[in-house]
N, C-alpha and C positions, 0 to 999 in steps of 0.2 A: 552316267553323263553323256549326252550325246548332243551337243549345242551347235548346229551349224549355222553360219553366218548367211549362208546362201538362202536356207530357210527363212531366217529372221526378217529377209527383205521382201518376203512375199506379201503380207499384210492382205491376205486375201480373205473377203467377205462373204463371196457366195456360198451356198450350202452344199454338202457333199451328199449326192443322191446315191442311195445303195440299190441294187437290183430288187426288184419287188414282183415281178413277173417273168414269165416265159418270153424269150424273144426269137424271132426268125429274121436273119440278114442275110446278105451276100458275103459280106467279109467280117470277120471276128478277129479283133487285135487284141491281144492280151499283154498288159503292161502300159502304164501312164506315164513313164519317163520320157526322155527327150527322143528315145528310140521310138516308141509306141506313138506318141503324139505326131512326131514329123512322119511317121509311117502313115497314120491316118490323114495327114495333110496331103501327102502324096497320093494316095488314093482318091480322096475326095476331090483333088484337083485335075487328075489325069483320066479319071473314068467317071461313069454314072452310077457306080455301086453304092448300095447303103453299106455303113459302117457302125458296129458296134464295138465300143471300146471298154474292156473292164480292168480296172486297177485293184489290187488287193488291199491297199494302204489309201493314200490320196494323191492325187496327181503331183508329179515331180519330188514327191517326198521319199523316193528311194534313193539309189545312186546318184540320180540326177541331182538330188539336193544335198548330197554327201560326198562331194568330189573335190578336185583341187580348182577347178575353175578354169582350166588351162585348155586353150584350143591349139592342140599340136597334131602334127601329121605322122611321128614317129610310130613305129610298131615296137613291141616288146620283144623283137626278135630282129636279128641283123637283116641287112638287105643280101648278103652273100647267103645266109640260111634260106632267104625267100627264094632266091634263084636256084638254089640246090633243089629245093622242093618243089617249085612249080614252073622252073624254067625262065630264062632272061625275059622272055616277051611278057609273060603274064605278070611277073613279079615287078617289071616296069610299068605296065598299064596299071596295076594296082596301087602302086605307090603313087603315080601321078593322078589317080582317080581323087586320092585323099589331099594330096598336095595342092592340086589345083581346083578340079571339078567341085569337090565337097565344099571347099571354101567360098566359091562362087554361089554354090546352092545355097549356104548359109545367109550369105549377103542378099540374095534374091528373096528369101523367106522374109527376112527381115524387112526388105522394101516394100514386098508385095502386100503384106499385112500391116504394116506400120506399126509394127514392135518397137516399143520405145526402149527396152534393155539395151545399153550400152554394149557395144562389141568392138573391142580395140584390138587391132593388129599390131604386132610388134616383133623385134628378134628376140629369139631365145638363145640361152648360153648354157653350154653343158660343160662342166669342170672334169678333167681327166686326171687322175693320180698316178697310173701306171703306164710304163712304156708298153705293156701287152695291149691295154685298151687303146693307147695310141695307134699302134700298128693294125689293129682290128678295124677301127674306124676309117683309117686310110685306106684299108682292102675294102670297105664298104664304098668309099668315095670313088675308087677306080671301077668298082663294079657297077655303080650309077651311071658314071660317065660313058663307061663302054655301052651301057644300055639306053645311052640317048638322054639321061635325065640330067637337070641343071645340079651343080655340086657348088657348094659353098666352100671357102678355103678354113683350113683349121690353124687356130693361132697356137704355135707351140714355143715354148721356152727355149730362147735361143741357145743357152749352155748344152740343153738335150739335143736341140737340132744338129749341134756342131758335133756331136759324137759318133756321126756316121753308123747311125743305127737304122736309118730308114732307106728302103731299097730305091734304086733310081726311078722306078716308074712311078713311085709316090710323092717325090719331091714337089712336084707341080701344085700338089694340094695343100702345102705346108705355107705358112707365112710366120717366120721367126720374129719373135718380139721379147721385149725384156720381162723379168719376171714380175715388175710392178704392173705391166699391162694385164698379165693374166690375173691378178689380184684385183686391179681395177675393173674388169669385165664382171668378175664373179661377186664383186663387192665383198671381199673378205680379206682379212691379214692372214690366213691360214695359208702357209708357203708350201704345202704338199701337193697342190696343184701344178702339173707340168704343161698342160695343154687346154685349150676351150674349143670346142665346136660351136659353130652358129647354126640355127635353124630356123625357118619360118614359125610363128608362134601366134597366141593372142590370149585375150582374157575376156570372159563373160560368165554372168550369173546363169548357168544353164536351167537352174530351177525356175527363175524369172521368166527365162525366154520360153520355157515348156508351159509355164501356167498362162502367158500371155497369148501363146499360140493355141493353147487349149480353148481359151474364150473366144478367140477370133473363129475356132471351128464352131463351136456351138452357136454363135450369133450368124454365120455365114452359111453354114450348112444344115440348119435346125430340120430340114425336112430329111435328111439322109443319115445324119450323124446323131448316135445315141451313145452315151458315156455314164458308166457307173463306178463310183468309188466304194472302198471297203466291200469290194465283191471279188473274193478270191476264187479262183478257178481251181478246183481239186482234181478234176478228172477230163480228159479229152478221149472221145472215141471216134476213130475216123471210119466212116462208115463207106458204103460205095460211092454214093453220090454226094455226100455231104458229110460234115463234121458237126459233132453234137458235144458241146461244153457243158459240164455240170458245176453250178455255182450255188453251193448251199441246197436249198429245196427247189431251185429253178434251174431250167434248162435253155440253153441257146443253140439254135441250129444255124449253120451257116454253110455256104459254098466252099469256102476256105477260111484258115485260120492262120494268122501271124503271130509268132511267138516272140515277144520283144521284152522279155522279163528276166530279171535275175532270180526270181520266185520259183525256180524251176525244181528246187530241192524235194518238194512234196506233192508235185504234180504227177499224176498217173495218166500215161499217155497209152491207149490200146487201139487196135483195130477192131472192126466188127465182129471178128470171129474171137474175141477175148483174148487176143493174143498182145502180150505186153510189148512194147517197143521200148520201155524205160532203159534197158540195159545199155543200149547202144547210145541213147541220148545222154545218159548220165556219165557214160565213159568218156564223152566228147566235152562236156561242160563240168567245171567246178567252181567252187566259191572261194574268195580271198577277202578277207576284212582288212580294208586300209585305213589307216589313223592319220588323222591332220590336227593341227591347232593354229590359232591366229590370234593377233593382237591388233588394236586400233592404233593409228598414228594420227596425231592432230594436225588437220588441214590436208590439201590434196598432195597425191604423189604422182609420179610417173609410172603408169602401168608397166610390168614386165615379168618375164619368166625366166628362172634360173635354175638349173638341176646340178647337183653334185654327185658325180660318180665316186664310188668307194672302192677301196682296195678289195677286189672281191676275194681275195685270199683268206682275209681275216673277217669278213662282214657278210652276215647272211642276206642284207637288202642290198641291192645293186646300186641304188642311188637314193638321195633326197632332193627335195625341191621346194623352191619359193616361187609363190605368185603374189605380185603386187597388182591392187586395183583400188578404185575409189568407189565408195558407198556413200549414201545418204542415211544419216543416222537419226536426224532431228529436222522434220520438216526439210528446209534447204540448206541445212549444215552438212557440208561434205568431210569425210574424213578417208584417210588411206588405210587399207586392210592389208595386211601382211600376213599370209598364210604359209605355213610348212608342212611338209608330207614326207612319208616315207615308209614307215613300219608297215609290215603285211603279216598278217597271220592266216594260214591256211584254214577253211572250214572242212572239218571232217565230212566225209562223203554221207550225203542225205540228210546231214544235220540241218536244223532249222536256226537261220540267223536270227538273232534278238536285238532289235535296232534300241533297246533301252538297256542293254548291258553297260554296265560300267566299264570306263575306260581305264585299262589296266595299269597299274602304276609303273611297272617296268617300261611300257611303252611311253609314258609321262616323263619319267627318267630320261628315256633315250631321246625324245624330242627335244626336251628342255637342254640337254647336253651338246646337241648339235646345234640349237638356236643360240645358244650362249658362246659355243666355241668358234663355230663358222660365222654366224651372222650378228654375232655380238648383241644378242637381245637377253635380257634378264627373264627368268622364267616367270617371275610374278606378274609380268606384263601380259600373260596369255588370258584372254579374254572369252575366247571359243576353244573347244575341244570336241572334235567329232569323228564319227567312223562311219564306213558304208560298205555295203557288200557289193564286189565286183565279181561279175561273170567272167570266168577265163576259159578259153578252149584250149584244147590239147595242143594244137597247132599254133596258138597266140595269134591267130588270125580270125576276125569276125566271119561268123555264118551268116551269109545273105543268100536268099532265094529259097527256092522249093527243094524239099526233101528229095533224095535220088529215087526213091521207091514210091513215094505217094506225093504228087504235087499239090494235093489239097492242104498239106500242112507246110508252112512257110516259115523261114527263120531270118530276123535281124537282130541277133544277140551275139554276146561276148565282147564285153567293152575290151578286156584284156588290159585294164589300167589306164588304157589312153582311147576314151571311147566317144568323144562328142562329134567329131568330124566323120568317123566310120558309121555312127549311129545315122546321120545325116543323109551320107552316100547310100547306106543301106537302105533307107526309106525310099530315096529315089528309085532304086532299082527295084524293089518290090512294086512301086507304083507302075514303072514300065512293063514289068513281067505280067501283072495283071491287067494292063491295057492291052495285051496281047502282041507286044513288039518282041520281036527275035532277038534275044540277048546272045553274045558270043560268050565262050568259056570266060571264067574269071577266078583269080586265086581265093575268091570268098566263095566260090561254089560249096554249096552242101552236098556231102557224100553220104550222109545218113539215110 
């Protein structure tokens, strides 16, 4: 069972054309999710290049249609770790690129294309259970402020705050509150949470956004844009002056190729001397299957995002999350959609993700326990259960830009669990690179 409410809203009627001939183009984009379609948009609007986009399934039906629908600028790695790995300047620039620049780019795309999908910005809340996690987040706040970034305060249980466990240089980031305030922000009666972080967030049906943008590209750039669905690329060969992609019995030749896909596990990548570069590629990227569930609430609700950090000493998964947004279910009838997510399962190396696989019973039990205990929802109310493949990078930072040794091969991949804004930012950076602009170093640079 893999029933995504994101996909259920598409109601698309256009046919899905598969590749049926050889093609020659300037830029080949592989992947038809939000990363691939926004990358195509960026290239088409910034350059005069022709673009062929190939999607192995249907547009927006991969991770883009099987996610949590959150617009978050967080990373699955702390800011302190980013500073340690990339230095304060690049870490701050990377964080700000997602916090501010990518959000504005998303607004601009919606405005410039008249996309109708609702994009709602809101404040997100992250619940914290342990003092170790509190101190780690406060250290992150200190590092961000020292790097010149804007920092929000942490709401912390007054009784915890008064125990003098917080260093003097971290006090300025704390706002002591009563326990009831913690529970109110997290919308729970669970008393385990001792603090709450706030962060800029938002909600959007990324599948619907991607589908509408794709249709816009087809209509606006019909002379330069060709897209084919159900067209899986099995092999890439990097030649001296071109790239050749093989899709069934057909070949596509391009000047450059941009990988924007989680479907990397079965793709062979070689140079023209038949030397495989798969090893370094696959060592950098691995797959994780994320699981989600949702129910409908009668009438409209206030959109919002809440995450619940867990005691890492006793749980394999670092947090659960809740996304609230409004949907149209019958003509003009609106309802609230309450979504839950959290459990993740590693995909064995080079294993092929099966989108039709059954939702594991242990994950059902896990999700239902969380929903009933923390958010007080009866498991029987769940009307949707879905899962999706997410591409994770070894560094937990998205790969954006040309390969280090062959600039014909470009990357905009690695959602790392939080991928909508980074996909949009990556698309813009790819477009600028192909336009010929000189880009400075970035923590997203590809080292392959």
